[in-house]
C-alpha positions as CSV (number, residue, x, y, z in Angstrom):
1,M,51.1,19.0,181.7
2,N,49.5,19.6,178.1
3,R,46.1,18.0,176.8
4,W,48.3,15.7,174.4
5,Q,51.0,14.8,177.3
6,Y,47.8,14.2,179.2
7,V,46.4,11.4,176.3
8,L,50.1,9.9,176.1
9,A,50.8,9.3,179.9
10,R,47.3,7.6,180.4
11,L,48.1,5.3,177.5
12,L,50.7,4.6,179.1
13,Q,49.5,4.3,182.2
14,M,46.8,1.1,180.8
15,I,50.3,-0.7,179.7
16,P,50.8,-2.8,183.3
17,T,46.8,-2.2,183.3
18,L,46.2,-4.2,180.4
19,L,48.8,-7.0,181.3
20,V,47.0,-7.7,184.4
21,I,44.3,-8.1,182.7
22,L,46.1,-10.8,180.7
23,V,47.1,-13.0,183.4
24,L,44.1,-12.8,185.2
25,V,42.1,-13.9,182.0
26,F,45.0,-16.4,181.6
27,F,44.7,-17.9,184.2
28,M,40.6,-17.8,184.9
29,V,39.3,-19.5,181.7
30,R,41.8,-22.8,182.6
31,L,39.6,-22.9,185.7
32,L,36.5,-23.0,184.4
33,P,35.3,-27.1,184.6
34,G,35.5,-29.0,181.7
35,D,37.8,-29.5,179.4
36,P,38.0,-28.2,175.7
37,A,38.8,-30.9,173.9
38,T,36.5,-33.2,175.2
39,A,34.1,-30.2,174.7
40,I,35.5,-30.2,171.1
41,L,35.3,-33.6,170.5
42,G,32.6,-35.1,172.1
43,D,31.9,-36.7,175.7
44,R,32.5,-40.5,173.4
45,V,35.2,-39.7,172.4
46,T,38.8,-41.2,172.7
47,D,41.0,-40.6,175.3
48,E,44.1,-40.8,172.0
49,A,42.1,-38.3,170.3
50,V,41.8,-35.5,173.7
51,E,45.3,-36.2,174.2
52,R,46.2,-35.3,170.2
53,L,44.0,-32.1,170.2
54,N,45.6,-30.9,173.4
55,R,48.7,-31.3,172.0
56,Q,47.7,-29.2,168.7
57,L,46.9,-26.6,171.0
58,G,49.2,-26.3,173.1
59,L,47.2,-27.5,176.2
60,D,49.9,-29.7,177.0
61,R,52.1,-27.7,178.0
62,P,53.1,-26.6,181.5
63,I,51.1,-23.6,181.8
64,P,54.4,-21.5,182.8
65,V,55.4,-22.0,178.6
66,Q,51.8,-21.3,178.0
67,L,51.2,-18.1,179.7
68,A,54.6,-17.3,177.9
69,L,53.3,-17.9,174.6
70,F,50.2,-16.4,174.9
71,M,51.7,-13.0,176.1
72,R,54.4,-13.3,172.8
73,N,51.5,-13.6,171.1
74,V,49.0,-11.1,171.8
75,A,51.8,-8.9,171.7
76,Q,52.6,-9.4,167.9
77,G,48.7,-8.8,167.9
78,D,47.8,-12.9,167.5
79,L,45.4,-13.3,169.5
80,G,44.9,-16.8,168.5
81,T,42.2,-18.6,166.4
82,S,39.2,-20.2,167.5
83,I,38.9,-23.9,168.1
84,N,35.2,-24.1,167.5
85,L,34.8,-21.4,164.5
86,K,38.2,-22.6,162.3
87,V,38.9,-18.4,161.8
88,P,41.0,-16.2,163.7
89,V,39.9,-14.3,166.7
90,S,41.3,-11.5,165.6
91,R,39.2,-11.6,162.9
92,L,35.5,-12.4,164.7
93,I,36.6,-9.0,166.8
94,A,37.0,-7.2,164.0
95,E,33.1,-8.5,162.6
96,R,31.6,-8.5,165.9
97,L,33.2,-5.5,167.9
98,P,31.6,-3.0,165.6
99,I,28.1,-3.7,166.7
100,T,28.6,-4.2,170.2
101,M,29.8,-0.9,169.9
102,G,27.1,0.5,167.9
103,L,24.3,-1.0,170.3
104,T,26.0,0.1,173.8
105,L,26.8,3.9,171.8
106,Y,22.7,4.0,170.7
107,A,22.3,2.7,174.4
108,G,24.0,5.9,175.9
109,L,22.7,7.5,173.6
110,V,19.1,7.3,174.0
111,A,20.0,6.9,178.3
112,A,21.1,11.0,177.6
113,L,18.2,11.5,175.7
114,L,15.3,10.2,178.4
115,A,17.6,11.2,181.4
116,I,18.7,14.8,180.9
117,P,15.1,16.5,180.0
118,A,13.5,14.7,182.8
119,A,16.0,15.6,185.2
120,I,16.0,19.1,183.9
121,L,11.7,19.4,184.2
122,A,12.3,17.4,187.6
123,A,14.8,19.8,189.3
124,L,12.5,22.6,188.3
125,K,9.1,21.6,189.3
126,R,10.4,19.9,192.7
127,G,7.9,19.1,194.5
128,T,5.4,18.9,192.3
129,W,3.4,16.2,191.0
130,I,5.4,16.3,188.1
131,D,8.5,15.4,189.8
132,G,7.1,13.0,191.4
133,T,5.8,11.2,188.0
134,I,9.2,11.8,186.8
135,R,11.2,9.5,189.3
136,G,8.7,7.4,189.8
137,F,8.6,6.5,186.5
138,F,12.8,6.4,186.6
139,Q,12.5,3.9,189.8
140,V,10.6,1.6,187.3
141,G,13.8,1.4,185.6
142,L,16.2,0.7,188.8
143,S,14.2,-2.4,189.9
144,L,13.6,-4.2,186.9
145,P,16.8,-6.4,185.7
146,V,17.9,-5.5,181.9
147,F,16.9,-9.1,180.9
148,Y,13.3,-8.5,181.8
149,V,12.6,-4.7,180.3
150,A,14.1,-6.0,177.1
151,L,11.7,-9.5,177.2
152,Q,8.8,-7.0,177.5
153,L,9.4,-4.9,174.9
154,L,10.6,-7.3,172.6
155,T,6.6,-9.3,173.3
156,V,4.8,-6.1,173.5
157,F,6.2,-3.9,170.0
158,G,7.8,-7.1,168.6
159,A,5.9,-10.0,168.8
160,R,2.1,-8.2,169.2
161,L,2.2,-5.3,167.7
162,S,4.9,-5.4,165.1
163,W,5.6,-2.5,165.5
164,F,9.5,-3.4,165.8
165,P,11.7,-6.4,164.4
166,V,12.3,-9.3,166.8
167,G,15.2,-9.6,166.8
168,G,18.6,-9.3,164.1
169,I,20.5,-6.2,162.7
170,G,19.6,-4.2,159.0
171,S,22.2,-4.0,156.3
172,S,22.5,0.2,157.1
173,F,22.4,2.4,159.1
174,G,19.0,4.1,158.8
175,E,17.8,0.3,159.0
176,N,20.5,-0.2,162.7
177,V,18.6,2.6,164.1
178,Y,15.6,1.5,163.6
179,Y,16.2,-2.7,164.3
180,L,18.6,-1.9,167.4
181,F,15.6,0.3,169.0
182,L,14.2,-1.7,171.3
183,P,17.4,-3.4,172.1
184,A,18.9,0.1,173.4
185,L,16.2,0.9,174.9
186,S,16.6,-2.0,177.2
187,L,20.0,-2.1,177.3
188,G,19.5,2.1,178.1
189,F,16.8,2.8,180.8
190,Y,18.5,1.1,183.6
191,L,21.7,4.1,183.3
192,A,18.8,6.5,182.3
193,A,17.0,6.0,186.1
194,M,21.0,6.5,187.1
195,L,21.6,9.7,185.2
196,M,18.1,11.3,185.8
197,R,18.3,10.8,189.4
198,N,22.5,11.8,189.6
199,L,21.7,15.0,187.5
200,R,18.6,16.2,189.3
201,A,20.4,16.3,192.4
202,S,23.0,17.8,190.8
203,I,21.3,20.8,189.4
204,L,18.9,20.9,192.9
205,E,22.2,21.5,194.6
206,V,23.7,24.1,191.7
207,L,20.7,26.1,192.0
208,T,21.5,27.0,195.6
209,A,24.8,27.9,195.0
210,E,26.5,31.9,195.1
211,Y,27.7,31.7,191.2
212,V,24.5,31.2,190.8
213,D,22.7,33.9,192.7
214,F,25.0,36.5,190.9
215,A,24.2,35.7,187.0
216,R,20.6,36.6,187.9
217,S,21.0,39.4,190.0
218,K,23.3,40.4,187.2
219,G,19.6,40.0,184.8
220,L,20.5,37.3,182.7
221,Q,18.0,35.6,181.2
222,P,16.9,32.0,183.1
223,R,17.7,30.0,180.0
224,V,21.0,31.8,180.0
225,V,21.4,30.8,183.8
226,L,20.5,27.4,183.2
227,A,22.3,26.9,180.2
228,S,26.0,28.4,180.7
229,H,25.7,27.7,185.0
230,V,23.8,25.3,185.9
231,L,24.3,22.8,183.6
232,R,27.6,22.9,182.6
233,N,28.6,22.5,186.6
234,A,25.9,19.9,187.1
235,M,27.0,17.5,184.2
236,I,30.7,17.0,186.2
237,G,29.1,14.4,188.1
238,T,26.8,13.1,185.5
239,V,29.8,12.8,183.0
240,T,31.9,10.9,185.5
241,L,28.6,8.4,186.2
242,F,28.3,7.9,183.0
243,G,31.6,7.2,182.1
244,L,31.7,4.7,184.4
245,S,28.7,2.7,183.1
246,I,30.2,1.9,179.8
247,G,31.4,-0.9,181.4
248,R,27.9,-2.1,182.8
249,L,26.1,-0.9,179.6
250,M,29.0,-3.6,177.2
251,G,28.3,-6.1,180.6
252,G,24.3,-5.7,179.8
253,A,25.0,-6.4,176.0
254,V,25.6,-10.0,176.4
255,I,22.1,-10.3,177.5
256,T,20.3,-7.6,175.4
257,E,22.0,-9.4,172.1
258,T,21.5,-12.8,172.8
259,V,17.4,-12.1,173.6
260,F,17.2,-10.2,170.4
261,A,19.2,-12.6,168.4
262,I,22.3,-10.3,167.6
263,P,25.6,-11.6,166.2
264,G,27.2,-9.3,168.6
265,V,30.3,-10.1,171.0
266,G,27.8,-10.7,172.9
267,R,26.3,-13.9,172.2
268,L,30.0,-15.0,170.9
269,M,31.2,-14.4,174.6
270,I,28.6,-16.8,176.1
271,D,29.2,-19.3,173.0
272,S,32.9,-19.5,173.9
273,I,32.7,-19.9,176.9
274,Y,30.0,-22.9,176.5
275,G,32.3,-23.9,174.2
276,R,35.5,-23.9,175.8
277,D,37.0,-21.9,173.4
278,Y,39.9,-20.5,175.1
279,S,40.8,-18.0,172.8
280,V,38.0,-16.1,171.6
281,V,37.6,-15.9,175.7
282,Q,40.9,-14.3,176.2
283,G,40.3,-12.1,173.0
284,L,37.2,-10.4,173.6
285,T,37.9,-9.6,177.8
286,L,41.1,-8.0,176.1
287,A,38.9,-6.0,173.7
288,F,36.3,-4.6,176.4
289,A,39.3,-4.3,178.4
290,V,41.1,-2.0,176.0
291,V,37.5,0.1,175.2
292,I,36.3,0.4,178.8
293,S,40.0,2.0,179.5
294,L,40.0,4.1,176.2
295,V,36.4,5.1,177.5
296,F,37.5,6.3,181.2
297,L,40.2,8.5,179.1
298,L,37.8,10.1,177.0
299,T,35.6,10.5,180.4
300,D,38.2,12.5,182.0
301,L,39.0,14.6,178.7
302,V,35.5,15.3,178.8
303,Y,35.5,16.2,182.3
304,T,38.6,18.8,182.0
305,V,36.6,20.6,179.1
306,L,33.1,21.2,181.5
307,D,35.8,21.9,184.8
308,P,38.7,24.0,183.1
309,R,40.0,24.5,186.9
310,T,40.7,20.7,187.0
311,K,44.3,20.2,186.4
312,M,45.6,17.6,183.4
313,A,47.8,15.9,186.1
């Protein structure tokens, strides 16, 4: 099949996945401890007020009825209204999701800029002190949790040195690049460590391949062999790992946005869970699922570009 048929087939395959996610989210949210009406009205509210609000929200209906209404509304593009903020969930997602996606892409870019040159240098200098220093440095990224790295960067470069803002976002693209640098670095450092180790191992394996020896025997410049033959093939596994790590980045954004007071969907998700805001939690989970599924699709497409031998089936 051609590329467009492959994309269409993959998009159709996403439908049952999203349906399963919808059902799971619907039931898992309702297993959270506490009652949403009590959380909204307060602990000293009367039973009559709780019953009235449950009836207003439709929470007094049987679970199958609630599920059917939920699925119908989602199919119509209606994700409900936030119980606490009193605004449509779709509007909240439209306002907050670009911020989180921008932070995630920024973190991925920072991770790639850190990992790729370091992996190439470490592989070419295998066994030397340069290789050991690079691997030791990135080992720190694998050992420290995201929130600890975020707090240290915030304390040192934000509070003490005042090189970067301690929180919030800017009002333009340039300001956002500046404001979100520390959050992106703290979020992307762990990914950079994984990508560096993976790419270094792949480069070392490809360097011993017969087609690389053949390219050298033809008299090609070392930089041409490295760029056209070594990196192109070594990057295949790294691209796959990068795509699979996008979900981890978005999950880490929940913590990072809280530390740096970034008004993205991460903070919104945490506030909604504590506030028992069912509609927002369900809408955000669905949005995460759609984004991650699209990232997996894009990863597969990039994989076919790097390796034309791969059949799109």
